[in-house]
N, C-alpha and C positions, 0 to 999 in steps of 0.2 A: 542377384544383387538386391532386388526389392524385398525378397524374403528376409534378408539380413536386417533390413530396417524394420520390418514387421515384427520380427523376433525381439529386436532391441526395444522397440516402443512398448510391446506387450510386457516385457520384463520390467521396464521402467514404470509402467502403469501399476503393476502389482506392488512395487516398492512404494510408490506414491500412496496407494491405498493403505498400506501398512503404516506409513508415516502418519497419515490422517487419523487412523485409529489410535496410534500412540499419542498424538497431540491431544486427542479427546480425553484419553486416560490421564495425561499430564495435567490438563486443565481441571479435571475432577480433583486431582491431588492438590493442586494449587487452591482450589475452592475450600477443600478440607483444611488446609493449612491456615487459610484466612479465618475460618470458623474457630480453629483452636486459638489463634492469636487473640481474637475478639473475646472468646470465653475467658482467657487468662488476663485480658486487658493489658496486653503488652504489644509493642511494635516489632520486636525482633527476638529470636531465640536461636542461640548457637547450640548445635547438636553434634555430639561425637558418636560416630557409628562404631559398632563392635570391632571393625578392622582398623580403627584409629583415625579414619578420615573425618575431617571437620567440615560441617555444612552449616549454612545459615538459612533460617526461615524468617523472613521479615520484609518490611516495607522499605522501599527507597524512593526518593523523590528526584526527578530529573526535570530540567527546564530546557525547553526547545525554543529557539528563536526563529522567526520567519521574517523575510525581507521582501518588500514589494520592489522587485528589480526595475520595473518600468518607472516607478516613482523616483527611485534612486537615480536612474539615468536622467530624468528631468531635472533633479536637483543639482547634480554634480557635473552633468555634461558628458559627452562621449569619451573625451580624453581621460578624464579622471575616473570615469566608470570602468574603463578597461584596466586601470591600475588597481582598482578596488576589487573587481569581480573577475575571477578566473574560472574558466570552464575546463573540465577534465573529461575527455571522452574515453569510454572503455568498451571493449567488445567481449562478449561471452557467448558460449553455446547455450541454447535453451531447448528443452524438450518439453512440450506442453500440449494440452488438448486445445484444438482449434475451436473458436466460437462458431456459432451457426453462421452459415454463409448468408449474405444479404442478397435478396432477389430484387432486381430493379423493376420488375413488372408486377409487383405486389399491389393489388387494388386497395388494400387497407392504408397505403401510404400516398395515394394519389387522389386528388379531387376529380370528380367526373366533369366538373365545369370550373374553369378558372374564373375567379371573381375579379372584378375591376378593382384596381388599387385605389384606396382612398388617397386624397391629396396629402402629401407629407407636410406636417406642421413641425417646423424645427423647434427643438427645445434646447435650452441652455442660456448662457449669459452672453449678451452682445457687448463687446468691448469697444469703446469709442476713444 
């Protein structure tokens, strides 16, 4: 049973390595495309391949928005917040390399002598 997982993950790793190399090659081609567009001083070029397939090499602009959900909750309150913000949970299978395990007894992350805490001086605005 365990051998099946080992074989699966080894094959998966080989494919991931191939994808990484292909992504690097793709990035080099994108860089070359950018150089050509800059040389020609154009933002887009439509290309028809010998087999009749049409492709585009060009720049596009996208806009992404971000929302401070905690701030929104403060402004609109919990009831209105739950009407505005919805959460969608999804589950998926992942196969990935694990990070290095953390050791709790590592001397580089523990002080040999605990220092006394300095008195806490509150910061902020006092409302009256």
